[in-house]
N, C-alpha and C positions, 0 to 999 in steps of 0.2 A: 718290331719288338718293343719299342718305346710305347707305342699305343697299347699293345697288349699288357705292358707293365702298368700303365695307367688304369686300365680296366681291372687288372688284378688288385690294385690298391683299393678300388671301390668295394671290393668284397672282403677286405681285411677288417678285423675287429677294431672298433674305435676306442676312445678313452673311457667312455661310459659302458657299463655292462649291458650286454645284449643289444648293442648298437654297432652299426658298421661305421667305418671311417667316413668322416664328413667330407663334403665336396671341397670345403675350404682347406682341409688338411691335405687332401690329395693334390689340389692345385699348388699348395705351398711346397710340397715335396717335389713335384715336377719342376717347379721354379728353381729350387735348389739344385736339382740334377742338371737343369739347363745351364746354370752358372758353372757347374763343375765341367761339363762338356765344353763350354765356351773357353774356359781356361785351358783345357786339353787341346782344343782346336788351335788356340793361339800359339801353343808350343809344339804343334805338329804331331801330337800323339794320336789324333784321330783326323779323319778327312771330312767329317760332317757332324753337325750337332743334331742328333735324332729327336731332341725334345723341342726344337724349333719347328713345330708342326701345327697346322691349322686345327687338327683334331685333338690337340693337347692344350688345355688352358693352364696358364701358369700364374695368373693374377688371382688374388684373394679378394673377392668382392665383399662389401659389408652385408651382413645378414640382417635384413629388416626385422626378423623374428626376435632378435636380441635387442632391439631398440626399445628402451623403456625411459619414459620421462619420470624422474624421481620427484615427487611432490615436495616442495620446500618446507611446508608446514610439518610434514612427517619427519624430515631431517632435523628440524628445530626441536621436535619432541625427543628425537634420539639423542641430540646433543645435550639436552637438559637431563636426560636419564642416565647418561654415561657417568659411571662413578669415577673414572680416571680422566684427568684433565687432558692428557695426550690423546686419548681416544676421542674425546669430544672435539679437540682441535683437528684431528685427522678428518672427521666428518665435515667440519666447517671448511677446511682447506679444499677438500675434494668437491663439495657441493656448491660452495659460495665463492671460491677463488679459482676453481677449474684447474687445480694442480694435478700433475701426473703423480699418482701414488704407486710406488713409493720413491721413484727416482728423484723427484723434485723437492722432497722434504729432507733428503739426506744432508745437503749442504746449506740448508736454510738457517742462517744465523740471526741473532738479535740485531746485529749491526745492519742487516738487510731490511729491517722492519722500521718504517718511519710512521708511527702512529699519528703524529701531529699533521703530517701531510696526507695521511690516508693512503700510502703507497708502500708496497714491499717489492724488493728486487728478487726475481726468481732466476736461477741458473738451471738450464735444461741439459743434462748429460747426453740426452738423445740427440741433441743438435749441437754438440760441442764444436764441430767444425763448420757451423753455419752462422751467418751474421746475426740471426735472431736467437742465438743461444742464451742471451740475457735479455730479459724483458721486465717491465714494470707492471704490476697487477694492482688494481684498486682493492683496498681493504674494506669489504662490505661490513655492515653492522654485526652480522653473526660472527664473522671472522675476528672483528675487533674485540668483541666480548670474550671469545675463546682465547685470544692472544693475551688479553689483560689478566685473565685467570691464570694462564700458564706462566706469565711473566712474574706474577707475585711470588711464585715458589721456584723460580729458575735458579739453577746452580751451575749451568753450563752455558757456553757460548752458542750452542746449538738450540734451536727452538724446540726440537723434538729429539732429545738425546737418546731416548730408549727406543722409540719406534723407528728411528733412522737406521737401526741395525736389524730390524725385523726382516726375516727372509720373505715372507709372503703376507702382505697386508690384506689381500683379497680374502684369504682364509680367516684372518682376524675379524674382518668386517662381517663375514657370514656368522662367525661364532658370537659376535656381539649382538647381532640381530636376533639370533636364536635365544640368547640369554635374556633379551628384552621382550621376547614374545612377539617380535615383528616379522612377518613373512618376508623372506629374502626375495629380491628381484633379480632378473637375469643380468649377468655381467655387473655385479654390484659396484666395483671400483670404476670401471669405464663409464657406466651410466651416470655416476655422480658428476664426473667431469663434463660429460656430454650435456647433461641437464643444465649445468652452470653456463656453458657456452650458448645453449639454446635460449636461455633467459636473456643473456647479453645481446644476442643477435636480434631478438624480438624487441628489445628496449632501446639499445644503443646503435644497432646496425652491425652489419657483418664485418666492416673494416676494423672497428674498435674491438669487437669480440675476438676476431682472429689474432689481433695484436696482443691482447691480454692472455689468450690461451696458447699462443705460440705455434699456430699451424696456419696453413694456407686456406684461402677461401674455398678452393676446390675440395680439399680434404674435409673442411668444416661442413660443407653441404652434403658430401657423400657419406661421411662417417659420424658426424657429431650432431647434426641438427635433428632434434626429436619433435615429433608431432604429438600434441596433447590429445588428439583424436576427439572422442565424444564430448568430453568436458569443454574443450576449447571451442568446438563447433557450436555447442549449446550456448556458451557464453557469448560468442559472436552474434548468434541469432537473437538472443534476448537483448543485447546491447543495441543491435540494429532496429529492433522493434521499439525499444524505448526512445531512441533518437527519432524514429519516424513519427511517433505520437507527439513529440514535442516540436517537430518540424526542424530538427537539427541533424538530419542524416548527413553523414559524411559525403561530400561531393554533390549534395543536392543543389539544384539550380532551378530557376524559374522555367516553367514550360515554354518551349519555343513555339510560337504560333506558326501555322502553315502560311506559306507565301503564295499568292496568286498573282496573275498578271495585273489585275486591278489594283492590288495593294502596292505593287512595284511602281505603277504609274503615279498613284497617289503620293507615295513617299518621294518620288522624284520631283513632283510639283511642289510639295511642301519644303523640300530641301533646296529649291531653286533660290529662295531668299536667304538661305543660311550660308554665309560666306565661309564658315568654319568646317564645312563638309564637302570639300572638293572631290574627295575620293569616291563618295557615294554618287555624286552627280556624274563623275566620269564613267563609272560602271554602268549606271542606268541609261546613259545616252545610247548604249548599244543594245538595250533590251526593250525596244518599243513593241515587240510582238513575240508570240510563241514561235513564229516562223524564223525570226532572227536567232532565237535561242537554238533552234535546230541547226541553223547555218554555222554556229560556232562550235558544233561538235557534240551537243547534248540534246536529248529528247526533251520536249516540253513536259512530259509526264514525270521526268526525273527531277526537273528543277522547279517547276511552278507549284508543285504540290508538296514539296518537302522542305519544311522549315529548317531542320538541322543542316541541310546542304548549304543554305545561305549563311549560316553562322560560321 
């Protein structure tokens, strides 16, 4: 019956008109029901949890179709065009500080902002019982400029006294984009934060990025890292071509010459008078012929003609 109920949910109407319930919603609902039955099983109300079944998925995987890398230049233009200082600061904190909107701006006070040190302290209600519920986040230039503008007219201890009480910042973001004539992207609030963490991962490494964003490395890779797709691939190819033309390609080394038996003997003889190369002499004393190479467990064709092997 649990499997039949799961199949039934797939045919139910979803949130959007003329669309069925998404896979993620069905999995989430089955996960909630599994928790309810687990509680009932613990208290002896049922003898089995029917939603613990290999045919029923309960985890909600990240949907790659909703992954969007939000271009930083576009967000800078949005910040400049926002008539309201708190709206501009909201975009700055989401895109360039990686804050969770709106939970992490509610308790952000001016006492948490240290502009001289370039750091602000963030408290995450989502992780209130976790050791990483409080973290320090670097104040990037875009955030600093927005904070300075907001601080000039501040009348409250809270950095965002009005928007901290807003019920749904996602709706506000969409309406602001529409008013500015900018096409909205999927998951506007989540992708602002994910794009910030992506930039940090690419520039500073995953350890610093996850520490500043307040999530684990596993979650960051699975749900937050965004691929810039075509533009990034094109930039990488053009940069590689430029470096190749100048001879500065990353990881470029001098070509390794092929090694033959004659070159081995020649090098051994040359190194005989060199007291500083005992290791080379010791190795070459066992390599007088290709037959000896075969005796030590490797074919002559593998060793004598392959320079990289000798390196």
